[in-house]
C-alpha positions, 0 to 999 in steps of 0.5 A, spaced: 645 759 259 641 754 259 642 747 255 636 748 250 639 755 248 646 752 247 643 746 243 640 752 238 646 756 238 650 750 236 646 748 230 645 754 228 653 756 228 655 750 225 650 751 219 652 758 218 659 755 218 657 751 212 653 755 208 659 760 209 664 755 206 660 754 200 660 761 198 667 761 199 667 755 195 662 758 190 667 765 189 673 761 188 670 757 183 666 763 179 673 767 179 677 762 174 670 761 169 669 765 163 662 770 163 660 763 158 662 758 163 659 763 168 652 763 165 651 756 163 653 755 171 648 760 173 642 756 169 644 750 172 643 752 179 637 756 179 634 750 175 636 746 181 635 751 186 628 747 190 633 741 190 638 745 193 634 747 199 631 740 199 638 738 201 639 744 205 633 742 210 636 734 210 643 737 212 640 741 216 636 736 220 642 731 219 647 736 223 641 737 229 641 730 229 648 729 230 649 735 234 643 732 239 647 726 239 653 729 241 649 733 246 646 727 249 653 724 250 657 729 252 653 736 255 646 733 257 650 727 261 656 731 264 650 736 267 647 730 269 653 728 273 655 734 276 647 735 278 647 728 281 655 729 284 652 735 287 645 731 290 651 726 293 655 731 296 649 735 300 643 732 300 643 724 300 650 722 300 647 715 299 645 716 292 649 713 286 650 715 279 648 709 274 653 710 269 650 711 261 651 714 255 659 715 252 665 711 255 668 717 258 662 719 262 661 712 263 668 712 267 666 719 269 660 716 273 664 709 275 669 715 279 664 719 282 661 713 285 668 711 288 669 718 291 662 718 293 663 711 297 670 714 300 666 720 302 660 716 305 665 711 308 670 718 312 663 721 313 661 715 318 668 715 321 668 722 322 661 723 325 663 716 329 668 719 332 664 725 333 659 721 337 664 718 341 667 725 343 659 727 344 657 721 348 658 724 355 654 731 353 649 727 350 648 722 356 648 729 360 642 732 355 638 725 355 638 726 363 636 733 363 630 731 358 628 725 363 627 729 368 624 735 365 620 730 361 617 726 368 616 733 372 610 734 373 610 742 374 610 745 367 617 748 367 619 753 360 626 756 360 625 763 355 631 768 353 631 775 356 626 777 350 621 772 353 622 767 346 621 759 349 628 755 349 625 749 352 619 746 356 617 740 358 611 736 357 607 738 362 607 745 360 605 744 354 600 739 357 598 745 361 597 750 356 594 746 350 587 749 350 590 756 351 588 760 344 583 756 342 587 750 342 592 751 337 598 749 342 602 756 343 608 753 347 613 752 342 620 753 340 621 760 338 614 762 340 614 768 346 611 766 352 608 773 351 602 770 347 600 767 352 602 770 359 599 778 359 606 783 355 606 788 361 606 783 367 611 779 364 615 786 363 614 787 370 617 781 373 623 781 368 624 788 370 625 785 378 629 780 376 634 785 373 634 789 378 635 783 383 642 782 380 646 781 386 641 775 390 638 772 384 632 771 388 625 768 384 620 772 383 613 769 383 606 772 380 599 770 378 597 771 372 591 770 369 590 766 361 586 768 355 582 762 357 580 764 363 585 760 368 590 762 374 596 761 374 602 761 380 608 763 376 615 763 378 620 766 374 628 764 376 634 769 373 639 766 368 645 771 367 651 770 363 658 771 365 658 778 366 652 778 370 647 781 365 640 777 365 640 772 358 633 769 360 629 766 366 626 759 367 618 760 369 614 755 373 608 754 371 602 751 376 594 752 375 590 754 381 584 756 378 581 750 382 585 751 388 582 759 388 575 756 386 575 751 392 578 757 397 572 761 394 567 756 397 570 755 404 570 763 404 562 763 403 561 757 407 566 760 413 561 767 411 555 763 411 557 760 419 559 767 421 554 772 419 548 767 419 550 765 426 552 771 430 544 773 431 542 766 434 549 765 438 548 772 442 542 771 443 543 764 447 549 768 450 545 773 453 540 768 455 545 765 459 549 770 463 542 773 465 540 766 467 547 766 472 546 773 473 540 773 476 539 766 481 532 768 484 529 770 478 522 767 478 520 760 475 516 763 469 522 768 467 526 763 468 522 757 463 522 764 458 529 764 458 530 757 457 525 757 451 529 762 448 536 759 449 532 753 446 529 756 440 535 760 438 540 753 439 535 750 434 535 756 430 543 756 430 543 748 428 539 750 423 543 755 420 549 750 420 545 744 417 544 749 411 550 752 410 553 745 411 548 743 405 549 748 401 557 749 401 560 743 406 560 738 400 565 742 397 570 741 402 576 735 401 572 734 394 576 731 389 582 733 392 585 726 393 582 722 387 586 719 381 586 715 376 585 707 377 585 701 374 579 697 377 583 690 378 588 694 382 583 696 386 580 690 387 586 687 388 587 692 394 581 691 397 582 683 397 589 684 401 585 690 406 580 685 407 583 680 410 589 684 414 584 689 417 578 685 418 580 678 419 576 676 414 577 671 408 576 675 401 576 673 393 575 677 387 569 674 383 569 676 376 566 683 374 570 688 369 577 689 372 579 693 366 575 699 368 578 706 369 576 709 376 577 716 379 577 715 386 581 716 392 583 709 393 585 709 400 579 712 402 575 707 399 579 701 402 578 704 409 571 704 407 570 697 405 574 694 410 570 698 415 564 694 413 566 688 413 569 689 420 561 691 422 558 685 417 564 680 421 563 683 428 554 683 429 552 678 422 559 673 423 560 673 416 567 670 415 567 669 407 566 676 402 567 676 395 569 683 391 566 685 384 567 691 380 562 692 375 559 697 371 553 700 373 550 705 368 554 712 369 558 709 375 561 703 377 559 699 383 564 696 387 560 691 391 561 686 397 557 680 397 556 674 402 552 669 404 546 671 409 541 675 410 542 683 408 543 688 412 538 693 415 538 700 411 538 703 419 543 699 420 548 701 414 546 708 415 548 708 422 555 704 420 556 710 415 555 715 420 561 711 425 568 714 424 573 709 421 578 705 424 583 710 421 584 717 417 588 718 411 591 724 409 584 726 405 577 729 408 574 722 409 573 720 416 567 716 415 564 711 410 558 717 409 564 722 407 567 717 402 561 717 399 560 725 398 567 725 396 566 721 390 559 724 388 556 716 389 551 713 393 551 707 398 545 701 399 545 694 401 540 689 397 539 682 396 543 678 391 539 675 385 540 668 387 535 670 394 541 667 399 546 672 398 546 679 400 551 685 398 553 692 398 554 697 393 558 703 393 557 707 386 564 710 383 566 715 377 569 713 372 575 716 369 575 712 362 580 714 356 577 718 351 575 714 345 579 713 339 577 716 333 574 711 327 580 708 323 581 711 316 580 706 311 587 706 306 586 708 300 584 702 294 590 704 290 596 710 289 591 716 287 594 721 282 598 727 284 594 733 284 593 738 278 599 743 279 595 750 281 598 756 279 597 763 282 601 769 280 600 773 286 604 766 289 611 770 290 607 778 290 610 782 296 607 779 302 607 784 307 612 780 312 616 777 306 620 784 305 621 784 312 625 778 312 628 778 305 635 780 307 634 774 313 638 768 312 634 762 310 636 757 316 635 763 321 628 763 320 621 759 322 617 755 318 610 752 318 610 747 313 603 745 311 598 741 307 590 740 306 586 735 304 580 737 301 573 734 298 575 735 291 580 738 286 576 744 285 578 751 290 572 753 288 566 748 288 570 744 294 572 745 301 577 744 306 576 737 310 584 737 314 589 741 315 596 738 318 602 742 319 608 741 323 613 747 325 621 747 323 625 752 327 634 752 327 633 747 321 629 743 326 623 739 324 619 739 330 615 733 330 612 735 338 610 741 334 604 739 330 597 742 328 593 736 325 585 737 325 580 735 321 574 740 319 566 738 317 565 741 310 558 741 310 558 737 303 559 730 302 567 728 300 567 726 292 569 719 291 575 720 287 578 724 293 576 719 298 580 714 294 586 718 295 585 720 303 580 716 305 577 721 310 570 718 311 563 722 312 564 718 319 570 722 320 568 728 319 562 728 323 562 733 329 568 736 327 569 744 328 567 748 321 573 751 318 571 758 321 573 755 327 579 752 325 582 757 319 584 762 326 586 757 330 592 755 324 593 762 323 595 763 330 599 756 330 603 759 324 604 766 326 611 769 325 613 763 321 614 763 313 609 758 310 612 752 306 607 747 302 608 742 296 604 746 290 602 750 296 598 755 291 593 749 291 592 750 299 592 758 299 587 758 294 582 755 299 585 759 304 583 766 301 576 763 298 574 762 305 577 770 307 569 773 308 567 767 313 573 766 318 576 773 317 583 770 316 588 772 311 595 770 310 600 775 309 605 770 310 611 770 306 611 763 302 615 758 299 613 752 295 618 745 295 615 743 288 618 750 285 624 749 289 625 742 286 625 746 279 630 751 282 635 745 284 634 740 279 632 744 272 633 738 268 628 733 272 621 734 269 618 730 275 617 734 281 611 731 284 612 729 292 614 722 290 619 723 285 622 729 289 623 724 295 626 719 292 631 724 289 633 726 295 633 720 299 627 722 304 623 716 306 615 716 303 610 715 310 604 717 312 602 719 304 596 722 303 594 725 310 595 732 311 600 731 317 603 725 314 605 730 308 606 736 311 612 732 315 614 729 309 615 736 306 619 738 312 624 733 310 624 735 303 625 742 305 630 742 309 635 737 304 632 743 299 635 748 303 643 745 303 642 745 295 639 752 295 646 754 299 651 750 295 648 755 289 649 761 293 641 762 294 643 763 301 637 769 304 629 768 304 629 774 299 635 771 294 631 764 294 624 768 293 627 771 287 630 765 284 623 761 285 619 767 282 623 766 276 622 758 275 616 759 277 614 764 272 618 759 267 613 753 269 607 757 268 609 759 261 611 752 258 604 750 262 600 754 259 603 753 252 603 745 252 596 745 255 594 751 250 
C-alpha cells in the first residue's frame, strides 16, 4: 500500500473511531433521560446541527494535520531512511543520510551513517585484499592486452558459436568500415555478421575434425565491403578435447591481390605480344646460320626481318611497361614520415655517403609525408655525389616545403644549375646501393612516389636547386569545435508513448532472461527542437553494455544533416551549429547503421520515448523499424525510488553517485545513462526484479502511474 493510501486510511479510521465514540456517548446519555429531557435535547441538537457539522469539519482538518505530522516524522522519515540505506548498501556506498525529523529518526540516521562508514571501510579493506591477491593475474592480463594492442595483425578470439570474446585494435580498425561503418566488431557480436556464415562454418567443422593435431585452418574470405581477407583459424579446446572456441587472424590482401592481377596482366601482355616477334627473329637467325652461302640480297632481307621484328618487340615491351610497369613495387615500402625526421636523416646521409657538408635551411618540417625514406635518402645522396664529382659542389642545403598538392624536397647549392639532359642521365644511373624496395634508380624513386624531379635557378639568381616532389600523408583535419552552452538548459519535456512497453518482437523471447546476462545499447539523440513531428535528428550517440560492463571502446557517434535550421533554443542546449552539420550524412544513411550497431540488444535511454518517436517518424524514409525491447532509466528511477519527485538525468546521477561529464552531447549523455543504468540494475535486483520481463512489468506499472499523474496535473 502506498504512503498516500495509508495516510487516508489512518485519518478515516481515526475519524470513524471518534464518531463511534460520540455515538456510544449519545446512547449512554440518552438511556438515563426522561422523555421530556430527551425532547429538549433533540431540539437543542437539531437547532445546532450546522454548528456541529462545522466543528466536525474542523476536527477532521485538525486530525488530518496531526496525522500528517505523525506520518512525516514516523512514516515518511523511516521510509526515506530505508530507501537511502538501500542506496548505500547497493549503488552508492559514499552516500550519507541527513538526520532530520523526530529525535528517534535522527538517532537512527546517525546510526546508519556509522554503519555506512564501517561498511565502506570494510569494503575498502576487502577490496585491497582482493586487489593484492589478483595483482599477479592482473599483470598477466595487462601484458596480454599490451601484446594484443601492439600487434599489427588483426586478432579476434571467438567461442564455438562465433561470438567475439576478445579483439585487438588492429581488428577493429581493419573491420571498422564494414557494414557502412557501424562497427561490427564488439564483445558479444557474431563473427558471422562480418564473414560468410557457410565459409566460417566449414572452417569450424574442419577444426572440429582435426582433434588430434590441432592445426590451424587457413582460408580466404570476402567481406560485405568487397575486401579480400586472408583468415587463419586456430582451435581452442577444453580439457575434454572438445572445440570451445577459436583464435581468428585476419589480413587484408585486397591490394596484394590487385597488384598480383596487374603483374599477371603485364606478364601476359609481354608473353602474348612478343611471342610472334621472337618467333620471327628466331626463324630468321636460324636461316642465316643454316644457309651460310645465301646471296647477299637474301641475307640483307633476313637481316631486315630481324631488325623490324626487334623494333616491334622493343615497342611492345615499352608499351607494356608504360601501361602496367608503373604498378611494380609502387607503395610497397611507403610509410608516414614526419618532415623534420626526413630532413635530419637526409643531412646525415649526405655527409656520410656523399662526403659533402649539408645543413637544413628552414622550410616546413611539420609536414607529414608518405615515402620510402630509404629510397629517398639514396636518391639525394646520388644527386649530391654527382654534383660533387662533376661540378665540384661541397656545401648543400636541404629544404622541405609545400608545393601545391605535393611536398617539394629541395637540394640547394651555390652556383650554376644542372642541365636538364644531365639530370635525366643521372636519373637513369643505378644508385650506389639498392634497398629492399623496387627503386634502383632516381627515376624509379620518382615513379614509386608518383612525383617529379627537375632543376632550376634559385630566386636570388646565384644559387640552384634540384626539386623532388613527394606525396603528403597529412592527418585528418579536426572537426570544428562545438560551442559550449551559455547556461545550464532546461530538460526536454517528459514524452509519453503508450506503446513503449507494448509486446515488441524480441521482448517476448527475452523476458525470461536475467537482466545481467543481456547485451544493451544505451543511446541518446540530439534534435533541432523538441517537437518530433516538426523537428529532425541531428546526432545519435550510443554505447554498448555486455556482461554488466560499459564498453567505452564500442560506441556509435554520428552527426546528421537535418535539412532544416537548428532552433536557437536547442542550439543553446547542445551547441551543434550549422557549420558542424554541413556535409554530414542524412538520416537515411545513419539510422540503418545505428540499427545494425544495436542489433540483438535491449535499447536503453533516459526519457527514451522522446527518441523513439523520432525513429518511428523516420520509418518511411529509412525503412528501419526498431522492434527491440526497451528500458527507460527515467521510469526505472521511479521504480527504485518511488518517493522521489525529481527523476531528471542530473538528479538521478546525483542520487546514485555518478559524475556528470559530457552533458548534452549524444554520446556523453548515452555514457552517463549507461552508468546510471548499471547502478539501477543492482537496486532492481535488491527488489527481486531479476529478469527482463519482471523489470518491464514493474516499469509498465510505474509508467502508467506517471502518465496518469501527468495527465491529471496538466489537464
